[in-house]
LOZAZA-976411 format. One record per residue (C-alpha): x, y, z. Coordinates in Angstrom, 2 decimals. Layout:
<recs>
+---------+---------+---------+
:    east :   north :      up :
+---------+---------+---------+
:       X :       Y :       Z :
...
+---------+---------+---------+
</recs>
This chain:
<recs>
+---------+---------+---------+
:    east :   north :      up :
+---------+---------+---------+
:   37.92 :   11.16 :    4.54 :
:   34.16 :   10.95 :    4.93 :
:   31.82 :    9.24 :    2.51 :
:   29.53 :   11.60 :    0.58 :
:   26.05 :   11.76 :    2.07 :
:   24.37 :   10.88 :   -1.25 :
:   26.42 :    7.70 :   -1.64 :
:   25.74 :    6.67 :    1.95 :
:   21.99 :    7.21 :    1.45 :
:   22.03 :    5.15 :   -1.76 :
:   23.88 :    2.31 :    0.00 :
:   21.31 :    2.34 :    2.80 :
:   18.47 :    2.29 :    0.26 :
:   20.07 :   -0.65 :   -1.59 :
:   20.47 :   -2.55 :    1.68 :
:   16.87 :   -1.84 :    2.63 :
:   15.65 :   -2.96 :   -0.80 :
:   17.75 :   -6.15 :   -0.67 :
:   16.38 :   -7.08 :    2.75 :
:   12.79 :   -6.29 :    1.74 :
:   13.05 :   -8.17 :   -1.56 :
:   14.59 :  -11.22 :    0.13 :
:   11.84 :  -11.21 :    2.75 :
:    8.97 :  -10.93 :    0.28 :
:   10.46 :  -13.66 :   -1.95 :
:   10.75 :  -16.01 :    1.04 :
:    7.26 :  -15.16 :    2.31 :
:    5.72 :  -15.82 :   -1.10 :
:    7.58 :  -19.11 :   -1.34 :
:    6.97 :  -20.45 :    2.20 :
:    4.23 :  -18.31 :    3.71 :
:    4.63 :  -15.60 :    6.32 :
:    4.69 :  -17.94 :    9.31 :
:    7.07 :  -20.36 :    7.57 :
:    9.92 :  -17.85 :    7.44 :
:   11.98 :  -16.64 :   10.38 :
:   13.81 :  -13.36 :   10.69 :
:   17.04 :  -15.41 :   10.80 :
:   16.13 :  -16.93 :    7.41 :
:   15.67 :  -13.46 :    5.91 :
:   18.89 :  -12.10 :    7.41 :
:   20.81 :  -15.07 :    6.01 :
:   19.41 :  -14.69 :    2.48 :
:   19.93 :  -10.91 :    2.54 :
:   23.44 :  -11.42 :    3.96 :
:   22.95 :   -9.03 :    6.87 :
:   22.95 :   -9.47 :   10.62 :
:   19.70 :   -9.66 :   12.55 :
:   20.41 :   -6.31 :   14.28 :
:   20.99 :   -4.72 :   10.86 :
:   17.70 :   -6.14 :    9.61 :
:   15.85 :   -4.67 :   12.59 :
:   17.46 :   -1.26 :   12.02 :
:   15.68 :   -1.13 :    8.67 :
:   12.50 :   -2.99 :    9.60 :
:   11.35 :   -2.82 :   13.23 :
:    8.91 :   -5.75 :   12.90 :
:    8.57 :   -8.84 :   10.76 :
:    5.33 :   -7.41 :    9.35 :
:    7.18 :   -4.28 :    8.20 :
:    9.31 :   -6.51 :    5.96 :
:    6.19 :   -7.04 :    3.86 :
:    4.29 :   -3.82 :    4.32 :
:    7.20 :   -1.53 :    3.45 :
:    5.87 :   -1.82 :   -0.09 :
:    2.92 :    0.31 :    1.00 :
:    5.27 :    3.05 :    2.24 :
:    5.28 :    4.81 :   -1.14 :
:    1.54 :    5.33 :   -0.70 :
:    1.69 :    6.38 :    2.95 :
:   -0.07 :    9.73 :    3.29 :
:   -0.98 :    9.73 :   -0.41 :
:   -4.65 :   10.69 :    0.08 :
:   -3.65 :   13.67 :    2.22 :
:   -1.14 :   14.77 :   -0.45 :
:   -3.81 :   14.51 :   -3.15 :
:   -6.11 :   16.79 :   -1.13 :
:   -3.38 :   19.30 :   -0.29 :
:   -2.02 :   19.42 :   -3.86 :
:   -5.35 :   19.53 :   -5.72 :
:   -5.94 :   22.14 :   -8.38 :
:   -7.75 :   25.33 :   -7.37 :
:  -11.50 :   24.91 :   -7.70 :
:  -11.34 :   21.13 :   -7.37 :
:  -13.11 :   19.68 :   -4.34 :
:  -11.27 :   17.17 :   -2.15 :
:  -13.57 :   14.25 :   -3.01 :
:  -13.33 :   14.96 :   -6.74 :
:   -9.51 :   15.04 :   -6.49 :
:   -9.45 :   11.75 :   -4.59 :
:  -11.82 :   10.16 :   -7.11 :
:   -9.69 :   11.30 :  -10.06 :
:   -6.56 :   10.01 :   -8.35 :
:   -8.07 :    6.56 :   -7.74 :
:   -9.44 :    6.44 :  -11.30 :
:   -6.00 :    7.31 :  -12.69 :
:   -4.59 :    4.44 :  -10.60 :
:   -7.11 :    2.07 :  -12.16 :
:   -6.13 :    3.23 :  -15.63 :
:   -2.43 :    2.60 :  -14.78 :
:   -3.27 :   -0.80 :  -13.25 :
:   -1.58 :    0.41 :  -10.08 :
:   -1.28 :   -2.50 :   -7.62 :
:   -2.61 :   -0.31 :   -4.79 :
:   -6.02 :   -0.28 :   -6.53 :
:   -6.10 :   -4.09 :   -6.55 :
:   -6.37 :   -3.96 :  -10.34 :
:   -3.12 :   -5.66 :  -11.31 :
:   -2.86 :   -9.24 :  -12.53 :
:    0.90 :   -9.74 :  -12.39 :
:    1.28 :  -13.10 :  -10.60 :
:    3.65 :  -11.68 :   -7.97 :
:    1.26 :   -8.81 :   -7.21 :
:   -1.70 :  -11.18 :   -6.87 :
:    0.35 :  -13.47 :   -4.62 :
:    1.58 :  -10.50 :   -2.57 :
:   -1.99 :   -9.28 :   -1.99 :
:   -3.06 :  -12.81 :   -1.05 :
:   -0.23 :  -12.93 :    1.50 :
:   -1.26 :   -9.59 :    3.02 :
:   -5.03 :  -10.22 :    3.01 :
:   -4.86 :  -13.78 :    4.39 :
:   -2.21 :  -13.36 :    7.10 :
:   -3.88 :  -12.00 :   10.25 :
:   -0.79 :  -10.25 :   11.63 :
:   -0.19 :   -8.52 :    8.30 :
:   -3.83 :   -7.47 :    8.00 :
:   -3.64 :   -6.05 :   11.54 :
:   -0.44 :   -4.13 :   10.79 :
:   -1.94 :   -2.84 :    7.54 :
:   -4.90 :   -1.55 :    9.57 :
:   -2.44 :    0.52 :   11.63 :
:   -0.99 :    2.00 :    8.43 :
:   -4.52 :    2.89 :    7.36 :
:   -5.24 :    4.57 :   10.70 :
:   -2.20 :    6.80 :   10.18 :
:   -3.41 :    7.60 :    6.66 :
:   -6.85 :    8.39 :    8.03 :
:   -5.42 :   10.88 :   10.52 :
:   -3.33 :   12.57 :    7.83 :
:   -6.30 :   12.79 :    5.46 :
:   -8.56 :   14.16 :    8.20 :
:   -5.98 :   16.88 :    8.90 :
:   -5.88 :   17.76 :    5.18 :
:   -9.68 :   17.89 :    5.00 :
:  -10.08 :   20.29 :    7.92 :
:  -11.01 :   20.07 :   11.56 :
:  -13.56 :   18.30 :   13.67 :
:  -15.65 :   15.22 :   13.39 :
:  -16.82 :   15.96 :    9.83 :
:  -13.24 :   15.82 :    8.51 :
:  -12.55 :   12.60 :   10.43 :
:  -15.75 :   10.98 :    9.14 :
:  -15.00 :   11.93 :    5.54 :
:  -11.44 :   10.61 :    5.85 :
:  -12.70 :    7.31 :    7.27 :
:  -15.27 :    7.00 :    4.48 :
:  -12.74 :    7.68 :    1.70 :
:  -10.25 :    5.16 :    3.01 :
:  -12.98 :    2.56 :    3.53 :
:  -14.12 :    3.08 :   -0.07 :
:  -10.57 :    2.69 :   -1.41 :
:   -9.99 :   -0.43 :    0.70 :
:  -13.25 :   -2.09 :   -0.40 :
:  -12.67 :   -1.24 :   -4.06 :
:   -9.08 :   -2.55 :   -4.00 :
:  -10.05 :   -5.75 :   -2.21 :
:  -12.94 :   -6.32 :   -4.66 :
:  -10.67 :   -5.80 :   -7.66 :
:   -8.04 :   -8.15 :   -6.23 :
:  -10.64 :  -10.84 :   -5.50 :
:  -11.95 :  -10.75 :   -9.06 :
:   -8.41 :  -11.21 :  -10.36 :
:   -7.60 :  -13.88 :   -7.75 :
:  -10.69 :  -15.72 :   -9.04 :
:   -9.00 :  -15.97 :  -12.44 :
:   -9.96 :  -12.88 :  -14.44 :
:   -7.51 :  -10.49 :  -16.09 :
:   -7.05 :   -6.91 :  -14.96 :
:   -8.10 :   -5.73 :  -18.41 :
:  -11.36 :   -7.71 :  -18.17 :
:  -12.07 :   -6.37 :  -14.66 :
:  -11.23 :   -2.74 :  -15.53 :
:  -14.74 :   -1.66 :  -16.72 :
:  -16.36 :   -3.04 :  -13.54 :
:  -13.65 :   -1.47 :  -11.39 :
:  -14.27 :    1.93 :  -13.00 :
:  -18.06 :    1.58 :  -12.58 :
:  -17.62 :    0.57 :   -8.93 :
:  -15.36 :    3.57 :   -8.30 :
:  -17.86 :    5.90 :   -9.95 :
:  -20.63 :    4.54 :   -7.73 :
:  -18.59 :    4.59 :   -4.53 :
:  -17.04 :    8.02 :   -4.92 :
:  -20.34 :    9.40 :   -6.19 :
:  -21.81 :    8.62 :   -2.78 :
:  -19.04 :   10.59 :   -1.09 :
:  -19.47 :   13.83 :   -3.07 :
+---------+---------+---------+
</recs>
């Protein structure tokens, strides 16, 4: 008797989440370089080969949390309302993220989110791997924007703007301010930055 596909998929997702959560907890506690893959496998109660089936690299154990946002900018452009320009749609989407205090905007003061961003931004191998994620996002966004160098330039500009805004928001919070206190500046910065892209 075979296991239903839905149940199997849910079990795989739970295993993936357990491994990822164990890894992030250990990294936040000991630092990225202070944790081995063996440590993570032991805490998650999986074998090392199982761990690598879900996460091909140690960096992916952290950056899987960005996976929900992978290709997001391209989706926003493709799914925008008729009559809405791509830059306006991207601006609205980022602004909505600020209003929700979405961690991807850097405007979130939950201690674990602040610590997670610090881990990513201050660990060179994670920053390098994140840059590869952003390159993939840039290609997807360029494809959604059209063809040629103009589309590629606009995609690079949008992603640079989002990255700078998120890092600025995070730094203000890491310096001790609350997300609510930073929100008006974050909105003003986004207005300025996206206004230059229109």
